[in-house]
PDB file of N, CA, C and O in Angstrom:
ATOM      1  N   MET A   1      -6.682  15.012  -4.706  1.00  0.00           N
ATOM      2  CA  MET A   1      -5.758  14.870  -3.616  1.00  0.00           C
ATOM      3  C   MET A   1      -6.513  14.306  -2.418  1.00  0.00           C
ATOM      4  O   MET A   1      -7.660  14.681  -2.172  1.00  0.00           O
ATOM      5  N   ASN A   2      -5.885  13.422  -1.684  1.00  0.00           N
ATOM      6  CA  ASN A   2      -6.525  12.757  -0.563  1.00  0.00           C
ATOM      7  C   ASN A   2      -6.125  13.455   0.734  1.00  0.00           C
ATOM      8  O   ASN A   2      -5.093  13.125   1.318  1.00  0.00           O
ATOM      9  N   ILE A   3      -6.938  14.424   1.194  1.00  0.00           N
ATOM     10  CA  ILE A   3      -6.643  15.199   2.397  1.00  0.00           C
ATOM     11  C   ILE A   3      -7.581  14.724   3.510  1.00  0.00           C
ATOM     12  O   ILE A   3      -8.779  14.563   3.280  1.00  0.00           O
ATOM     13  N   PRO A   4      -7.040  14.499   4.721  1.00  0.00           N
ATOM     14  CA  PRO A   4      -7.927  14.126   5.828  1.00  0.00           C
ATOM     15  C   PRO A   4      -8.976  15.204   6.080  1.00  0.00           C
ATOM     16  O   PRO A   4      -8.740  16.384   5.823  1.00  0.00           O
ATOM     17  N   HIS A   5     -10.122  14.791   6.580  1.00  0.00           N
ATOM     18  CA  HIS A   5     -11.239  15.716   6.777  1.00  0.00           C
ATOM     19  C   HIS A   5     -10.904  16.833   7.756  1.00  0.00           C
ATOM     20  O   HIS A   5     -11.400  17.949   7.600  1.00  0.00           O
ATOM     21  N   THR A   6     -10.076  16.563   8.758  1.00  0.00           N
ATOM     22  CA  THR A   6      -9.744  17.608   9.730  1.00  0.00           C
ATOM     23  C   THR A   6      -8.888  18.704   9.101  1.00  0.00           C
ATOM     24  O   THR A   6      -9.041  19.876   9.443  1.00  0.00           O
ATOM     25  N   LEU A   7      -7.993  18.339   8.187  1.00  0.00           N
ATOM     26  CA  LEU A   7      -7.158  19.340   7.534  1.00  0.00           C
ATOM     27  C   LEU A   7      -7.889  20.032   6.397  1.00  0.00           C
ATOM     28  O   LEU A   7      -7.577  21.182   6.086  1.00  0.00           O
ATOM     29  N   ALA A   8      -8.847  19.375   5.768  1.00  0.00           N
ATOM     30  CA  ALA A   8      -9.571  19.957   4.649  1.00  0.00           C
ATOM     31  C   ALA A   8     -10.420  21.136   5.109  1.00  0.00           C
ATOM     32  O   ALA A   8     -10.712  22.024   4.308  1.00  0.00           O
ATOM     33  N   ALA A   9     -10.818  21.169   6.367  1.00  0.00           N
ATOM     34  CA  ALA A   9     -11.643  22.258   6.876  1.00  0.00           C
ATOM     35  C   ALA A   9     -10.846  23.556   6.964  1.00  0.00           C
ATOM     36  O   ALA A   9     -11.433  24.635   6.886  1.00  0.00           O
ATOM     37  N   PHE A  10      -9.527  23.483   7.125  1.00  0.00           N
ATOM     38  CA  PHE A  10      -8.715  24.685   7.278  1.00  0.00           C
ATOM     39  C   PHE A  10      -8.393  25.344   5.948  1.00  0.00           C
ATOM     40  O   PHE A  10      -8.330  26.572   5.882  1.00  0.00           O
ATOM     41  N   GLY A  11      -8.190  24.587   4.906  1.00  0.00           N
ATOM     42  CA  GLY A  11      -7.878  25.151   3.610  1.00  0.00           C
ATOM     43  C   GLY A  11      -6.444  25.643   3.548  1.00  0.00           C
ATOM     44  O   GLY A  11      -5.670  25.423   4.481  1.00  0.00           O
ATOM     45  N   PRO A  12      -6.083  26.305   2.461  1.00  0.00           N
ATOM     46  CA  PRO A  12      -4.708  26.794   2.322  1.00  0.00           C
ATOM     47  C   PRO A  12      -4.447  27.981   3.253  1.00  0.00           C
ATOM     48  O   PRO A  12      -5.367  28.704   3.636  1.00  0.00           O
ATOM     49  N   LEU A  13      -3.187  28.163   3.603  1.00  0.00           N
ATOM     50  CA  LEU A  13      -2.824  29.285   4.467  1.00  0.00           C
ATOM     51  C   LEU A  13      -2.775  30.574   3.657  1.00  0.00           C
ATOM     52  O   LEU A  13      -2.152  30.634   2.597  1.00  0.00           O
ATOM     53  N   GLY A  14      -3.435  31.592   4.165  1.00  0.00           N
ATOM     54  CA  GLY A  14      -3.425  32.894   3.515  1.00  0.00           C
ATOM     55  C   GLY A  14      -2.567  33.867   4.306  1.00  0.00           C
ATOM     56  O   GLY A  14      -1.871  33.479   5.244  1.00  0.00           O
ATOM     57  N   THR A  15      -2.624  35.128   3.918  1.00  0.00           N
ATOM     58  CA  THR A  15      -1.824  36.159   4.581  1.00  0.00           C
ATOM     59  C   THR A  15      -2.215  36.355   6.041  1.00  0.00           C
ATOM     60  O   THR A  15      -1.321  36.444   6.883  1.00  0.00           O
ATOM     61  N   PRO A  16      -3.491  36.427   6.390  1.00  0.00           N
ATOM     62  CA  PRO A  16      -3.830  36.615   7.811  1.00  0.00           C
ATOM     63  C   PRO A  16      -3.344  35.461   8.693  1.00  0.00           C
ATOM     64  O   PRO A  16      -2.885  35.682   9.814  1.00  0.00           O
ATOM     65  N   GLU A  17      -3.446  34.256   8.193  1.00  0.00           N
ATOM     66  CA  GLU A  17      -2.986  33.105   8.967  1.00  0.00           C
ATOM     67  C   GLU A  17      -1.472  33.148   9.179  1.00  0.00           C
ATOM     68  O   GLU A  17      -0.982  32.854  10.269  1.00  0.00           O
ATOM     69  N   LEU A  18      -0.735  33.519   8.126  1.00  0.00           N
ATOM     70  CA  LEU A  18       0.719  33.611   8.247  1.00  0.00           C
ATOM     71  C   LEU A  18       1.137  34.711   9.217  1.00  0.00           C
ATOM     72  O   LEU A  18       2.123  34.555   9.937  1.00  0.00           O
ATOM     73  N   ILE A  19       0.404  35.813   9.244  1.00  0.00           N
ATOM     74  CA  ILE A  19       0.704  36.890  10.194  1.00  0.00           C
ATOM     75  C   ILE A  19       0.466  36.421  11.621  1.00  0.00           C
ATOM     76  O   ILE A  19       1.260  36.720  12.512  1.00  0.00           O
ATOM     77  N   ILE A  20      -0.609  35.697  11.843  1.00  0.00           N
ATOM     78  CA  ILE A  20      -0.894  35.169  13.187  1.00  0.00           C
ATOM     79  C   ILE A  20       0.187  34.184  13.610  1.00  0.00           C
ATOM     80  O   ILE A  20       0.623  34.205  14.761  1.00  0.00           O
ATOM     81  N   ILE A  21       0.620  33.331  12.710  1.00  0.00           N
ATOM     82  CA  ILE A  21       1.685  32.376  13.029  1.00  0.00           C
ATOM     83  C   ILE A  21       2.977  33.117  13.352  1.00  0.00           C
ATOM     84  O   ILE A  21       3.675  32.746  14.295  1.00  0.00           O
ATOM     85  N   ALA A  22       3.312  34.166  12.583  1.00  0.00           N
ATOM     86  CA  ALA A  22       4.522  34.943  12.843  1.00  0.00           C
ATOM     87  C   ALA A  22       4.467  35.610  14.216  1.00  0.00           C
ATOM     88  O   ALA A  22       5.468  35.640  14.932  1.00  0.00           O
ATOM     89  N   ILE A  23       3.310  36.139  14.582  1.00  0.00           N
ATOM     90  CA  ILE A  23       3.161  36.765  15.909  1.00  0.00           C
ATOM     91  C   ILE A  23       3.315  35.726  17.008  1.00  0.00           C
ATOM     92  O   ILE A  23       3.961  35.998  18.021  1.00  0.00           O
ATOM     93  N   LEU A  24       2.738  34.544  16.832  1.00  0.00           N
ATOM     94  CA  LEU A  24       2.884  33.484  17.832  1.00  0.00           C
ATOM     95  C   LEU A  24       4.335  33.044  17.984  1.00  0.00           C
ATOM     96  O   LEU A  24       4.797  32.811  19.101  1.00  0.00           O
ATOM     97  N   VAL A  25       5.054  32.928  16.879  1.00  0.00           N
ATOM     98  CA  VAL A  25       6.470  32.560  16.941  1.00  0.00           C
ATOM     99  C   VAL A  25       7.261  33.634  17.663  1.00  0.00           C
ATOM    100  O   VAL A  25       8.142  33.319  18.463  1.00  0.00           O
ATOM    101  N   LEU A  26       6.963  34.897  17.394  1.00  0.00           N
ATOM    102  CA  LEU A  26       7.636  36.010  18.065  1.00  0.00           C
ATOM    103  C   LEU A  26       7.373  35.996  19.561  1.00  0.00           C
ATOM    104  O   LEU A  26       8.282  36.246  20.352  1.00  0.00           O
ATOM    105  N   VAL A  27       6.152  35.711  19.951  1.00  0.00           N
ATOM    106  CA  VAL A  27       5.813  35.665  21.382  1.00  0.00           C
ATOM    107  C   VAL A  27       6.464  34.459  22.054  1.00  0.00           C
ATOM    108  O   VAL A  27       6.989  34.575  23.162  1.00  0.00           O
ATOM    109  N   LEU A  28       6.434  33.309  21.394  1.00  0.00           N
ATOM    110  CA  LEU A  28       6.988  32.096  22.000  1.00  0.00           C
ATOM    111  C   LEU A  28       8.506  32.127  22.126  1.00  0.00           C
ATOM    112  O   LEU A  28       9.046  31.740  23.162  1.00  0.00           O
ATOM    113  N   PHE A  29       9.199  32.581  21.089  1.00  0.00           N
ATOM    114  CA  PHE A  29      10.651  32.519  21.090  1.00  0.00           C
ATOM    115  C   PHE A  29      11.308  33.816  21.540  1.00  0.00           C
ATOM    116  O   PHE A  29      12.453  33.792  21.993  1.00  0.00           O
ATOM    117  N   GLY A  30      10.627  34.930  21.431  1.00  0.00           N
ATOM    118  CA  GLY A  30      11.204  36.210  21.817  1.00  0.00           C
ATOM    119  C   GLY A  30      11.999  36.822  20.684  1.00  0.00           C
ATOM    120  O   GLY A  30      12.405  36.137  19.745  1.00  0.00           O
ATOM    121  N   ALA A  31      12.215  38.130  20.790  1.00  0.00           N
ATOM    122  CA  ALA A  31      12.894  38.860  19.724  1.00  0.00           C
ATOM    123  C   ALA A  31      14.381  38.515  19.667  1.00  0.00           C
ATOM    124  O   ALA A  31      14.982  38.577  18.594  1.00  0.00           O
ATOM    125  N   LYS A  32      14.981  38.156  20.791  1.00  0.00           N
ATOM    126  CA  LYS A  32      16.417  37.859  20.810  1.00  0.00           C
ATOM    127  C   LYS A  32      16.717  36.492  20.205  1.00  0.00           C
ATOM    128  O   LYS A  32      17.758  36.320  19.571  1.00  0.00           O
ATOM    129  N   LYS A  33      15.846  35.537  20.383  1.00  0.00           N
ATOM    130  CA  LYS A  33      16.074  34.182  19.864  1.00  0.00           C
ATOM    131  C   LYS A  33      15.631  34.031  18.413  1.00  0.00           C
ATOM    132  O   LYS A  33      16.010  33.065  17.752  1.00  0.00           O
ATOM    133  N   LEU A  34      14.843  34.961  17.913  1.00  0.00           N
ATOM    134  CA  LEU A  34      14.291  34.850  16.566  1.00  0.00           C
ATOM    135  C   LEU A  34      15.369  34.817  15.474  1.00  0.00           C
ATOM    136  O   LEU A  34      15.251  33.994  14.566  1.00  0.00           O
ATOM    137  N   PRO A  35      16.418  35.662  15.504  1.00  0.00           N
ATOM    138  CA  PRO A  35      17.442  35.560  14.451  1.00  0.00           C
ATOM    139  C   PRO A  35      18.179  34.222  14.455  1.00  0.00           C
ATOM    140  O   PRO A  35      18.467  33.680  13.388  1.00  0.00           O
ATOM    141  N   THR A  36      18.488  33.684  15.628  1.00  0.00           N
ATOM    142  CA  THR A  36      19.175  32.389  15.669  1.00  0.00           C
ATOM    143  C   THR A  36      18.244  31.282  15.203  1.00  0.00           C
ATOM    144  O   THR A  36      18.678  30.333  14.549  1.00  0.00           O
ATOM    145  N   PHE A  37      16.966  31.403  15.539  1.00  0.00           N
ATOM    146  CA  PHE A  37      15.983  30.425  15.072  1.00  0.00           C
ATOM    147  C   PHE A  37      15.876  30.467  13.551  1.00  0.00           C
ATOM    148  O   PHE A  37      15.834  29.420  12.905  1.00  0.00           O
ATOM    149  N   ALA A  38      15.831  31.664  12.974  1.00  0.00           N
ATOM    150  CA  ALA A  38      15.730  31.808  11.523  1.00  0.00           C
ATOM    151  C   ALA A  38      17.000  31.302  10.846  1.00  0.00           C
ATOM    152  O   ALA A  38      16.932  30.680   9.786  1.00  0.00           O
ATOM    153  N   ARG A  39      18.154  31.564  11.450  1.00  0.00           N
ATOM    154  CA  ARG A  39      19.427  31.109  10.879  1.00  0.00           C
ATOM    155  C   ARG A  39      19.494  29.581  10.857  1.00  0.00           C
ATOM    156  O   ARG A  39      19.872  28.979   9.852  1.00  0.00           O
ATOM    157  N   SER A  40      19.120  28.968  11.978  1.00  0.00           N
ATOM    158  CA  SER A  40      19.152  27.504  12.028  1.00  0.00           C
ATOM    159  C   SER A  40      18.115  26.899  11.083  1.00  0.00           C
ATOM    160  O   SER A  40      18.357  25.850  10.486  1.00  0.00           O
ATOM    161  N   LEU A  41      16.973  27.550  10.946  1.00  0.00           N
ATOM    162  CA  LEU A  41      15.956  27.081  10.001  1.00  0.00           C
ATOM    163  C   LEU A  41      16.477  27.169   8.569  1.00  0.00           C
ATOM    164  O   LEU A  41      16.252  26.257   7.774  1.00  0.00           O
ATOM    165  N   GLY A  42      17.169  28.253   8.234  1.00  0.00           N
ATOM    166  CA  GLY A  42      17.747  28.411   6.901  1.00  0.00           C
ATOM    167  C   GLY A  42      18.814  27.367   6.622  1.00  0.00           C
ATOM    168  O   GLY A  42      18.874  26.812   5.525  1.00  0.00           O
ATOM    169  N   LYS A  43      19.666  27.096   7.623  1.00  0.00           N
ATOM    170  CA  LYS A  43      20.707  26.074   7.439  1.00  0.00           C
ATOM    171  C   LYS A  43      20.094  24.698   7.229  1.00  0.00           C
ATOM    172  O   LYS A  43      20.538  23.936   6.371  1.00  0.00           O
ATOM    173  N   SER A  44      19.073  24.386   8.017  1.00  0.00           N
ATOM    174  CA  SER A  44      18.448  23.067   7.866  1.00  0.00           C
ATOM    175  C   SER A  44      17.739  22.947   6.520  1.00  0.00           C
ATOM    176  O   SER A  44      17.739  21.872   5.920  1.00  0.00           O
ATOM    177  N   MET A  45      17.138  24.029   6.039  1.00  0.00           N
ATOM    178  CA  MET A  45      16.504  23.990   4.721  1.00  0.00           C
ATOM    179  C   MET A  45      17.553  23.806   3.626  1.00  0.00           C
ATOM    180  O   MET A  45      17.313  23.100   2.647  1.00  0.00           O
ATOM    181  N   GLY A  46      18.717  24.442   3.793  1.00  0.00           N
ATOM    182  CA  GLY A  46      19.797  24.271   2.828  1.00  0.00           C
ATOM    183  C   GLY A  46      20.311  22.845   2.804  1.00  0.00           C
ATOM    184  O   GLY A  46      20.559  22.292   1.733  1.00  0.00           O
ATOM    185  N   GLU A  47      20.476  22.240   3.983  1.00  0.00           N
ATOM    186  CA  GLU A  47      20.913  20.843   4.053  1.00  0.00           C
ATOM    187  C   GLU A  47      19.878  19.915   3.427  1.00  0.00           C
ATOM    188  O   GLU A  47      20.227  18.960   2.732  1.00  0.00           O
ATOM    189  N   PHE A  48      18.601  20.204   3.677  1.00  0.00           N
ATOM    190  CA  PHE A  48      17.531  19.384   3.091  1.00  0.00           C
ATOM    191  C   PHE A  48      17.559  19.478   1.567  1.00  0.00           C
ATOM    192  O   PHE A  48      17.411  18.471   0.875  1.00  0.00           O
ATOM    193  N   LYS A  49      17.750  20.698   1.046  1.00  0.00           N
ATOM    194  CA  LYS A  49      17.792  20.884  -0.405  1.00  0.00           C
ATOM    195  C   LYS A  49      18.995  20.166  -1.003  1.00  0.00           C
ATOM    196  O   LYS A  49      18.891  19.561  -2.070  1.00  0.00           O
ATOM    197  N   LYS A  50      20.140  20.230  -0.318  1.00  0.00           N
ATOM    198  CA  LYS A  50      21.342  19.557  -0.801  1.00  0.00           C
ATOM    199  C   LYS A  50      21.135  18.043  -0.839  1.00  0.00           C
ATOM    200  O   LYS A  50      21.524  17.383  -1.802  1.00  0.00           O
ATOM    201  N   ALA A  51      20.518  17.493   0.218  1.00  0.00           N
ATOM    202  CA  ALA A  51      20.262  16.058   0.265  1.00  0.00           C
ATOM    203  C   ALA A  51      19.263  15.641  -0.817  1.00  0.00           C
ATOM    204  O   ALA A  51      19.405  14.581  -1.426  1.00  0.00           O
ATOM    205  N   LYS A  52      18.252  16.483  -1.051  1.00  0.00           N
ATOM    206  CA  LYS A  52      17.255  16.186  -2.082  1.00  0.00           C
ATOM    207  C   LYS A  52      17.897  16.182  -3.467  1.00  0.00           C
ATOM    208  O   LYS A  52      17.618  15.302  -4.281  1.00  0.00           O
ATOM    209  N   ASP A  53      18.757  17.169  -3.735  1.00  0.00           N
ATOM    210  CA  ASP A  53      19.431  17.230  -5.035  1.00  0.00           C
ATOM    211  C   ASP A  53      20.356  16.032  -5.234  1.00  0.00           C
ATOM    212  O   ASP A  53      20.418  15.475  -6.330  1.00  0.00           O
ATOM    213  N   GLU A  54      21.074  15.631  -4.185  1.00  0.00           N
ATOM    214  CA  GLU A  54      21.962  14.473  -4.282  1.00  0.00           C
ATOM    215  C   GLU A  54      21.166  13.191  -4.537  1.00  0.00           C
ATOM    216  O   GLU A  54      21.579  12.343  -5.329  1.00  0.00           O
ATOM    217  N   PHE A  55      20.030  13.058  -3.865  1.00  0.00           N
ATOM    218  CA  PHE A  55      19.172  11.885  -4.058  1.00  0.00           C
ATOM    219  C   PHE A  55      18.646  11.836  -5.484  1.00  0.00           C
ATOM    220  O   PHE A  55      18.644  10.776  -6.109  1.00  0.00           O
ATOM    221  N   GLU A  56      18.195  12.987  -6.009  1.00  0.00           N
ATOM    222  CA  GLU A  56      17.694  13.030  -7.387  1.00  0.00           C
ATOM    223  C   GLU A  56      18.804  12.710  -8.382  1.00  0.00           C
ATOM    224  O   GLU A  56      18.569  12.010  -9.367  1.00  0.00           O
ATOM    225  N   ARG A  57      20.017  13.219  -8.132  1.00  0.00           N
ATOM    226  CA  ARG A  57      21.145  12.947  -9.023  1.00  0.00           C
ATOM    227  C   ARG A  57      21.469  11.452  -9.031  1.00  0.00           C
ATOM    228  O   ARG A  57      21.748  10.890 -10.090  1.00  0.00           O
ATOM    229  N   GLU A  58      21.437  10.804  -7.868  1.00  0.00           N
ATOM    230  CA  GLU A  58      21.701   9.370  -7.801  1.00  0.00           C
ATOM    231  C   GLU A  58      20.615   8.571  -8.518  1.00  0.00           C
ATOM    232  O   GLU A  58      20.912   7.573  -9.174  1.00  0.00           O
ATOM    233  N   LEU A  59      19.354   9.004  -8.397  1.00  0.00           N
ATOM    234  CA  LEU A  59      18.268   8.323  -9.097  1.00  0.00           C
ATOM    235  C   LEU A  59      18.442   8.422 -10.612  1.00  0.00           C
ATOM    236  O   LEU A  59      18.274   7.435 -11.328  1.00  0.00           O
ATOM    237  N   HIS A  60      18.781   9.627 -11.100  1.00  0.00           N
ATOM    238  CA  HIS A  60      18.978   9.799 -12.540  1.00  0.00           C
ATOM    239  C   HIS A  60      20.182   8.996 -13.022  1.00  0.00           C
ATOM    240  O   HIS A  60      20.155   8.418 -14.109  1.00  0.00           O
ATOM    241  N   GLN A  61      21.231   8.962 -12.215  1.00  0.00           N
ATOM    242  CA  GLN A  61      22.424   8.198 -12.598  1.00  0.00           C
ATOM    243  C   GLN A  61      22.099   6.707 -12.670  1.00  0.00           C
ATOM    244  O   GLN A  61      22.533   6.025 -13.598  1.00  0.00           O
ATOM    245  N   ALA A  62      21.338   6.193 -11.698  1.00  0.00           N
ATOM    246  CA  ALA A  62      20.958   4.783 -11.712  1.00  0.00           C
ATOM    247  C   ALA A  62      20.051   4.477 -12.895  1.00  0.00           C
ATOM    248  O   ALA A  62      20.162   3.413 -13.505  1.00  0.00           O
ATOM    249  N   GLN A  63      19.158   5.399 -13.222  1.00  0.00           N
ATOM    250  CA  GLN A  63      18.270   5.203 -14.361  1.00  0.00           C
ATOM    251  C   GLN A  63      19.070   5.195 -15.661  1.00  0.00           C
ATOM    252  O   GLN A  63      18.815   4.373 -16.541  1.00  0.00           O
ATOM    253  N   ASP A  64      20.035   6.105 -15.787  1.00  0.00           N
ATOM    254  CA  ASP A  64      20.866   6.139 -16.992  1.00  0.00           C
ATOM    255  C   ASP A  64      21.682   4.860 -17.126  1.00  0.00           C
ATOM    256  O   ASP A  64      21.821   4.334 -18.231  1.00  0.00           O
ATOM    257  N   GLU A  65      22.224   4.352 -16.021  1.00  0.00           N
ATOM    258  CA  GLU A  65      22.996   3.116 -16.068  1.00  0.00           C
ATOM    259  C   GLU A  65      22.122   1.920 -16.438  1.00  0.00           C
ATOM    260  O   GLU A  65      22.571   1.010 -17.135  1.00  0.00           O
ATOM    261  N   ALA A  66      20.876   1.923 -15.968  1.00  0.00           N
ATOM    262  CA  ALA A  66      19.969   0.816 -16.276  1.00  0.00           C
ATOM    263  C   ALA A  66      19.542   0.853 -17.744  1.00  0.00           C
ATOM    264  O   ALA A  66      19.344  -0.198 -18.353  1.00  0.00           O
ATOM    265  N   GLU A  67      19.400   2.044 -18.314  1.00  0.00           N
ATOM    266  CA  GLU A  67      18.957   2.160 -19.700  1.00  0.00           C
ATOM    267  C   GLU A  67      20.093   1.954 -20.693  1.00  0.00           C
ATOM    268  O   GLU A  67      19.844   1.582 -21.840  1.00  0.00           O
ATOM    269  N   ARG A  68      21.325   2.186 -20.280  1.00  0.00           N
ATOM    270  CA  ARG A  68      22.476   2.057 -21.174  1.00  0.00           C
ATOM    271  C   ARG A  68      22.749   0.585 -21.446  1.00  0.00           C
ATOM    272  O   ARG A  68      22.902  -0.197 -20.508  1.00  0.00           O
ATOM    273  N   PRO A  69      22.812   0.190 -22.734  1.00  0.00           N
ATOM    274  CA  PRO A  69      23.107  -1.223 -23.027  1.00  0.00           C
ATOM    275  C   PRO A  69      24.559  -1.534 -22.662  1.00  0.00           C
ATOM    276  O   PRO A  69      25.465  -0.727 -22.875  1.00  0.00           O
ATOM    277  N   LYS A  70      24.744  -2.716 -22.113  1.00  0.00           N
ATOM    278  CA  LYS A  70      26.078  -3.125 -21.702  1.00  0.00           C
ATOM    279  C   LYS A  70      26.621  -4.101 -22.735  1.00  0.00           C
ATOM    280  O   LYS A  70      26.446  -5.313 -22.615  1.00  0.00           O
ATOM    281  N   ILE A  71      27.280  -3.559 -23.748  1.00  0.00           N
ATOM    282  CA  ILE A  71      27.868  -4.368 -24.808  1.00  0.00           C
ATOM    283  C   ILE A  71      29.371  -4.361 -24.596  1.00  0.00           C
ATOM    284  O   ILE A  71      30.003  -3.307 -24.524  1.00  0.00           O
ATOM    285  N   GLN A  72      29.928  -5.552 -24.498  1.00  0.00           N
ATOM    286  CA  GLN A  72      31.362  -5.642 -24.332  1.00  0.00           C
ATOM    287  C   GLN A  72      31.998  -5.958 -25.679  1.00  0.00           C
ATOM    288  O   GLN A  72      31.555  -6.851 -26.403  1.00  0.00           O
ATOM    289  N   GLN A  73      33.029  -5.216 -25.993  1.00  0.00           N
ATOM    290  CA  GLN A  73      33.742  -5.426 -27.237  1.00  0.00           C
ATOM    291  C   GLN A  73      34.574  -6.697 -27.111  1.00  0.00           C
ATOM    292  O   GLN A  73      35.246  -6.895 -26.099  1.00  0.00           O
ATOM    293  N   PRO A  74      34.539  -7.560 -28.125  1.00  0.00           N
ATOM    294  CA  PRO A  74      35.384  -8.763 -28.062  1.00  0.00           C
ATOM    295  C   PRO A  74      36.858  -8.359 -28.129  1.00  0.00           C
ATOM    296  O   PRO A  74      37.232  -7.455 -28.877  1.00  0.00           O
ATOM    297  N   GLN A  75      37.663  -9.023 -27.360  1.00  0.00           N
ATOM    298  CA  GLN A  75      39.094  -8.730 -27.342  1.00  0.00           C
ATOM    299  C   GLN A  75      39.742  -9.378 -28.566  1.00  0.00           C
ATOM    300  O   GLN A  75      39.674 -10.594 -28.748  1.00  0.00           O
ATOM    301  N   GLU A  76      40.357  -8.566 -29.381  1.00  0.00           N
ATOM    302  CA  GLU A  76      41.021  -9.066 -30.579  1.00  0.00           C
ATOM    303  C   GLU A  76      42.504  -9.218 -30.299  1.00  0.00           C
ATOM    304  O   GLU A  76      43.129  -8.361 -29.674  1.00  0.00           O
ATOM    305  N   LYS A  77      43.047 -10.314 -30.769  1.00  0.00           N
ATOM    306  CA  LYS A  77      44.494 -10.512 -30.665  1.00  0.00           C
ATOM    307  C   LYS A  77      45.110 -10.021 -31.955  1.00  0.00           C
ATOM    308  O   LYS A  77      44.858 -10.571 -33.027  1.00  0.00           O
ATOM    309  N   ARG A  78      45.902  -9.005 -31.848  1.00  0.00           N
ATOM    310  CA  ARG A  78      46.491  -8.418 -33.041  1.00  0.00           C
ATOM    311  C   ARG A  78      47.958  -8.815 -33.141  1.00  0.00           C
ATOM    312  O   ARG A  78      48.700  -8.822 -32.159  1.00  0.00           O
ATOM    313  N   GLN A  79      48.334  -9.138 -34.346  1.00  0.00           N
ATOM    314  CA  GLN A  79      49.713  -9.474 -34.645  1.00  0.00           C
ATOM    315  C   GLN A  79      50.435  -8.202 -35.108  1.00  0.00           C
ATOM    316  O   GLN A  79      49.854  -7.382 -35.820  1.00  0.00           O
ATOM    317  N   PRO A  80      51.679  -8.042 -34.711  1.00  0.00           N
ATOM    318  CA  PRO A  80      52.402  -6.862 -35.209  1.00  0.00           C
ATOM    319  C   PRO A  80      52.575  -6.958 -36.719  1.00  0.00           C
ATOM    320  O   PRO A  80      52.862  -8.030 -37.250  1.00  0.00           O
ATOM    321  N   VAL A  81      52.404  -5.859 -37.393  1.00  0.00           N
ATOM    322  CA  VAL A  81      52.517  -5.806 -38.852  1.00  0.00           C
ATOM    323  C   VAL A  81      53.972  -5.537 -39.194  1.00  0.00           C
ATOM    324  O   VAL A  81      54.608  -4.646 -38.632  1.00  0.00           O
ATOM    325  N   ALA A  82      54.487  -6.329 -40.131  1.00  0.00           N
ATOM    326  CA  ALA A  82      55.873  -6.151 -40.544  1.00  0.00           C
ATOM    327  C   ALA A  82      56.010  -4.870 -41.326  1.00  0.00           C
ATOM    328  O   ALA A  82      55.137  -4.535 -42.128  1.00  0.00           O
ATOM    329  N   ASN A  83      57.064  -4.164 -41.113  1.00  0.00           N
ATOM    330  CA  ASN A  83      57.329  -2.916 -41.809  1.00  0.00           C
ATOM    331  C   ASN A  83      57.771  -3.219 -43.235  1.00  0.00           C
ATOM    332  O   ASN A  83      58.465  -4.215 -43.440  1.00  0.00           O
ATOM    333  N   VAL A  84      57.414  -2.428 -44.213  1.00  0.00           N
ATOM    334  CA  VAL A  84      57.727  -2.637 -45.606  1.00  0.00           C
ATOM    335  C   VAL A  84      59.236  -2.592 -45.812  1.00  0.00           C
ATOM    336  O   VAL A  84      59.753  -3.319 -46.660  1.00  0.00           O
ATOM    337  N   GLU A  85      59.940  -1.780 -45.077  1.00  0.00           N
ATOM    338  CA  GLU A  85      61.379  -1.641 -45.233  1.00  0.00           C
ATOM    339  C   GLU A  85      62.130  -2.877 -44.722  1.00  0.00           C
ATOM    340  O   GLU A  85      63.246  -3.146 -45.168  1.00  0.00           O
ATOM    341  N   ASP A  86      61.534  -3.627 -43.798  1.00  0.00           N
ATOM    342  CA  ASP A  86      62.176  -4.825 -43.242  1.00  0.00           C
ATOM    343  C   ASP A  86      62.181  -5.987 -44.229  1.00  0.00           C
ATOM    344  O   ASP A  86      63.045  -6.858 -44.136  1.00  0.00           O
ATOM    345  N   ALA A  87      61.246  -6.024 -45.167  1.00  0.00           N
ATOM    346  CA  ALA A  87      61.130  -7.160 -46.068  1.00  0.00           C
ATOM    347  C   ALA A  87      62.061  -7.144 -47.218  1.00  0.00           C
ATOM    348  O   ALA A  87      62.044  -8.060 -48.039  1.00  0.00           O
TER     349      ALA A  87
END
C-alpha cells in the first residue's frame, strides 16, 4: 500500500486513540449537540451506503448488458394455415 510518510508514522487507530478522539468531540461539540451530530452522521452514512449500492448495481447491470450477446431473431412472414375442415 502506498501511504504518505507523514501518515505512516501514526499507524492504525487503536482504542486509546479512539477514546481521545471521542473526548475531543465531546469537548468541542458539547453534550447537547452530540446526539444531533451522531444522528446527522448516521443519516449521511446511510445516504452514502445507498449511493454506493446504486452505483455498484448500475456497474453490474452495464457489465451484464455488455457481456450479453445481441442476437436479433429474423422476422418470419407466416401465412395462415388453412383449416382441414375448410378444404
